[in-house]
C-alpha positions, -999 to 999 in steps of 0.1 A, spaced: 698 -356 -443 660 -360 -443 642 -386 -424 610 -381 -443 605 -390 -479 596 -358 -502 583 -343 -529 587 -307 -543 564 -287 -564 577 -257 -583 559 -234 -606 568 -217 -637 551 -185 -621 531 -175 -592 495 -188 -593 505 -217 -613 486 -238 -590 513 -251 -565 494 -244 -533 461 -263 -542 482 -292 -559 504 -293 -528 471 -298 -508 459 -324 -533 490 -345 -530 487 -340 -491 454 -353 -492 460 -382 -518 489 -397 -497 473 -391 -463 443 -414 -480 471 -441 -491 479 -441 -450 509 -417 -450 517 -393 -423 522 -364 -445 527 -327 -441 530 -297 -463 559 -273 -460 569 -238 -477 600 -223 -465 594 -186 -473 554 -173 -481 547 -138 -489 510 -131 -484 487 -113 -458 465 -141 -458 478 -156 -426 460 -176 -399 469 -189 -364 479 -226 -351 467 -240 -319 499 -227 -302 490 -194 -314 518 -188 -338 510 -173 -373 516 -188 -405 502 -186 -441 467 -197 -447 475 -218 -476 497 -241 -452 471 -241 -430 446 -253 -458 475 -279 -468 474 -293 -431 438 -296 -431 438 -315 -464 464 -338 -448 442 -343 -416 467 -328 -391 470 -295 -371 490 -267 -388 523 -259 -369 545 -231 -378 573 -256 -389 553 -258 -418 557 -222 -428 586 -209 -409 590 -176 -426 561 -154 -437 567 -119 -452 534 -99 -450 537 -68 -474 531 -35 -462 540 -13 -493 567 7 -501 589 -23 -507 585 -34 -470 572 -63 -452 568 -74 -416 587 -108 -409 569 -133 -392 594 -160 -381 587 -195 -364 549 -176 -358 561 -147 -341 565 -111 -356 604 -104 -360 608 -72 -377 606 -56 -409 623 -65 -441 629 -41 -471 646 -46 -506 679 -30 -490 683 -52 -461 670 -86 -478 705 -103 -481 713 -91 -444 681 -112 -434 689 -143 -457 715 -159 -434 693 -158 -404 662 -168 -421 680 -196 -437 691 -213 -406 655 -211 -393 639 -227 -424 665 -257 -422 659 -262 -385 621 -262 -390 624 -283 -419 646 -309 -401 620 -307 -369 590 -312 -392 609 -343 -414 613 -361 -379 578 -362 -372 562 -371 -406 566 -399 -433 562 -373 -461 566 -340 -466 552 -320 -496 573 -290 -502 560 -259 -521 581 -234 -539 576 -199 -540 566 -178 -574 596 -192 -601 628 -210 -595 640 -190 -626 638 -155 -613 677 -151 -622 677 -114 -607 666 -129 -574 683 -162 -572 710 -153 -550 685 -142 -521 662 -173 -529 654 -195 -499 624 -212 -510 627 -228 -543 658 -250 -554 681 -241 -526 655 -254 -504 652 -287 -528 687 -294 -525 690 -291 -486 661 -319 -485 671 -337 -514 637 -334 -526 628 -346 -563 609 -315 -580 581 -313 -602 577 -283 -623 541 -269 -629 528 -250 -659 495 -235 -663 481 -240 -695 451 -219 -689 473 -190 -695 488 -200 -728 524 -204 -737 527 -235 -712 554 -254 -732 574 -223 -737 574 -215 -701 583 -251 -688 612 -251 -714 622 -214 -709 622 -222 -670 646 -249 -675 669 -233 -701 674 -203 -672 686 -228 -648 720 -240 -640 729 -276 -650 731 -287 -613 697 -272 -609 681 -288 -640 689 -321 -626 666 -316 -597 637 -312 -620 623 -348 -624 591 -341 -642 568 -316 -655 530 -309 -643 506 -295 -669 477 -279 -646 444 -264 -656 439 -280 -689 404 -280 -707 393 -305 -730 409 -337 -744 445 -342 -735 447 -360 -770 445 -326 -782 482 -320 -771 494 -344 -800 531 -350 -798 535 -318 -777 546 -337 -748 571 -357 -766 585 -328 -783 586 -307 -749 605 -335 -736 632 -333 -764 635 -296 -763 635 -295 -725 665 -315 -714 647 -346 -717 624 -341 -685 592 -362 -690 556 -347 -683 541 -367 -655 506 -355 -657 482 -334 -676 455 -320 -648 423 -309 -660 409 -274 -652 388 -279 -621 357 -259 -621 343 -241 -589 370 -257 -566 360 -237 -532 393 -239 -514 413 -211 -500 437 -192 -523 471 -181 -512 470 -145 -517 449 -118 -528 459 -120 -568 431 -144 -567 406 -114 -563 418 -100 -596 403 -130 -617 368 -127 -628 359 -160 -609 361 -136 -577 331 -120 -588 301 -142 -585 266 -134 -594 234 -147 -578 218 -176 -593 190 -166 -616 156 -165 -603 167 -167 -568 158 -145 -540 193 -129 -524 208 -103 -504 237 -81 -518 269 -80 -499 296 -58 -508 330 -65 -497 354 -37 -497 385 -49 -517 411 -28 -499 444 -26 -513 462 -45 -485 433 -68 -477 442 -96 -454 425 -130 -445 399 -126 -476 393 -164 -475 373 -159 -445 344 -148 -467 345 -176 -489 315 -193 -470 295 -163 -483 303 -166 -518 293 -205 -516 257 -193 -503 232 -197 -532 208 -170 -519 235 -144 -512 253 -124 -538 288 -117 -522 309 -96 -545 342 -77 -542 342 -40 -547 371 -15 -553 354 16 -567 327 37 -553 308 37 -583 306 0 -582 290 -1 -548 256 5 -553 227 -1 -525 238 -35 -511 220 -50 -482 253 -52 -464 289 -39 -465 320 -59 -449 353 -39 -443 377 -69 -442 410 -71 -423 440 -52 -438 478 -54 -434 475 -16 -429 447 2 -416 459 36 -420 469 32 -453 440 15 -467 416 41 -448 435 70 -465 426 48 -498 387 48 -490 392 85 -489 413 88 -519 385 69 -538 356 83 -523 343 50 -509 343 63 -475 313 86 -485 295 58 -508 298 36 -478 285 63 -454 255 66 -479 246 31 -482 246 32 -442 221 59 -443 201 41 -471 197 9 -448 228 -10 -454 242 -29 -424 281 -24 -419 304 -50 -406 342 -46 -401 365 -75 -393 398 -68 -376 414 -37 -396 377 -31 -409 365 -29 -373 391 -3 -365 382 17 -393 347 19 -385 355 39 -351 360 78 -345 397 76 -341 428 55 -349 462 63 -331 497 52 -336 518 66 -306 546 38 -315 549 42 -353 536 7 -361 524 19 -395 529 56 -398 549 84 -381 549 78 -342 522 100 -327 499 100 -357 463 102 -352 436 97 -383 400 99 -382 378 69 -388 345 65 -404 327 76 -373 302 46 -375 309 31 -342 318 53 -309 353 34 -307 388 47 -304 419 22 -314 453 29 -304 480 7 -319 502 -12 -294 538 -26 -303 530 -64 -295 510 -83 -318 480 -104 -306 478 -140 -323 455 -164 -310 428 -191 -316 396 -178 -301 361 -187 -290 335 -157 -289 306 -158 -270 272 -139 -279 248 -121 -254 225 -149 -266 247 -177 -251 258 -190 -288 293 -190 -298 316 -189 -328 354 -199 -330 381 -180 -351 414 -165 -347 428 -131 -341 457 -112 -355 461 -78 -347 482 -51 -330 454 -28 -323 436 -24 -288 398 -5 -294 380 10 -267 344 15 -263 328 50 -260 297 58 -247 268 46 -272 286 12 -279 283 -19 -263 305 -52 -269 298 -74 -299 304 -105 -277 329 -117 -250 360 -139 -259 358 -169 -234 388 -188 -247 422 -182 -261 446 -207 -273 423 -232 -252 428 -215 -220 397 -196 -204 397 -159 -203 369 -131 -200 376 -103 -225 349 -83 -244 352 -81 -282 342 -58 -307 314 -33 -308 281 -30 -317 259 2 -326 228 11 -306 206 2 -336 226 -28 -342 230 -20 -380 268 -14 -376 290 -40 -357 329 -49 -359 349 -77 -344 386 -87 -342 377 -124 -347 384 -137 -381 366 -169 -393 332 -156 -380 312 -166 -416 331 -200 -413 310 -209 -385 276 -222 -399 251 -212 -372 265 -177 -371 265 -172 -408 229 -184 -412 214 -163 -385 232 -131 -399 221 -138 -433 186 -145 -421 188 -111 -404 195 -96 -438 163 -113 -453 180 -144 -469 173 -180 -460 208 -198 -459 207 -232 -474 245 -233 -481 265 -263 -473 282 -269 -439 318 -256 -445 338 -286 -429 320 -309 -450 322 -290 -482 360 -285 -476 364 -321 -470 345 -330 -503 367 -303 -521 399 -318 -508 387 -354 -521 376 -339 -555 411 -323 -558 427 -358 -551 404 -377 -569 414 -355 -600 453 -356 -592 449 -397 -587 433 -399 -623 455 -375 -640 492 -380 -630 517 -406 -634 512 -417 -596 536 -447 -599 562 -428 -614 560 -399 -590 561 -424 -559 592 -440 -574 608 -404 -576 600 -403 -538 609 -436 -530 574 -438 -516 
């Protein structure tokens, strides 16, 4: 069926390294001269981005497309499920909001989604030489297999050889790989052509006869690579699970002058990777905070985007973080809101259509900006250019359903001058009279080197961090170099027919 040759990466569990290794293989094959693209049938994440056409898709696939040196397209991620809580997710289908899915009606959606997945893959396959497919979670979730459209069902449709990834850093990798194979049906096992052991620390010789014994016990599947742990790899993670790991809590460099930036770790945080540039700044200490007692006295506080503004605003009050933020602001902290965080900073948020709550609900915001937000039924998704009053500009993207109105005492943060490549004139965001509180609907502001450096300078930090574009390119190459040195690339290419 498939016109393109392909390879599918599956994992023994979530966060085994599928997304990053997919990016690594995309970069590796792109450097070899292939036209290569990523594909993930179904992604469940609130970390989303926008394509040049204005479609919404998972940030992980946008990152993988960047690694491959191509523009992202929603065909690379036709189904995006954005969790909203209470076993309910928003469905983004081919880049557009298409409704909501719940545990009770998942099987009703399955046939519709599967048809769109097949069509998207066929279109993508016609445009590229190689497709690197990524699975979701584990293919051995026996309680979910009937509704799974992202793993072995997709591999069978695409006729894709599969590599199963195990994370040795978590321990029990031999049991995870062999156990996954044991839970598969014989025809499913036949799709698994090799194992990759990921995040290995130390000398691979320490594995001894383990790989041979694994092959003997795991239906004769060979291990085609032992990939070392790559320290300080500064590439976007797929979802907010990454924030739970200690590596997500960086500390300032010893002896370095720095400013303290607290990013509020909302339960439904979205697009958190847009703050990675702040984590990479040597003279800034950026940290995620989920408890009032951990806030301290930062120089700046960032309220990030969220999939559910009203629920996370209620959480701020339940945890007393709202009062901690107000106290910190009174003590001199600058407060910033991005998208949903911007909505929270205003005086009021209304939901007349029941987008996030009961129709007609109105909730008080933090009151730091003289604004009011009203949720609309339609979602805005676009790439955009924001121009500031001083004439400088920044690029980013918008994903929101709210419209925010400025009241007396607030001025626009800037003006959107282009959306999806078309010129517009539209005010964006708001800034308080003293300039110490501001918000914007534009995601990705801190990825703009000039903007980030000016903002840090205003806080008192000399920004000497790397240019983000060059940093990401170097990291893609580091990942690809590691793969090239640690996997049996000739064997993998033979599996692919490449």
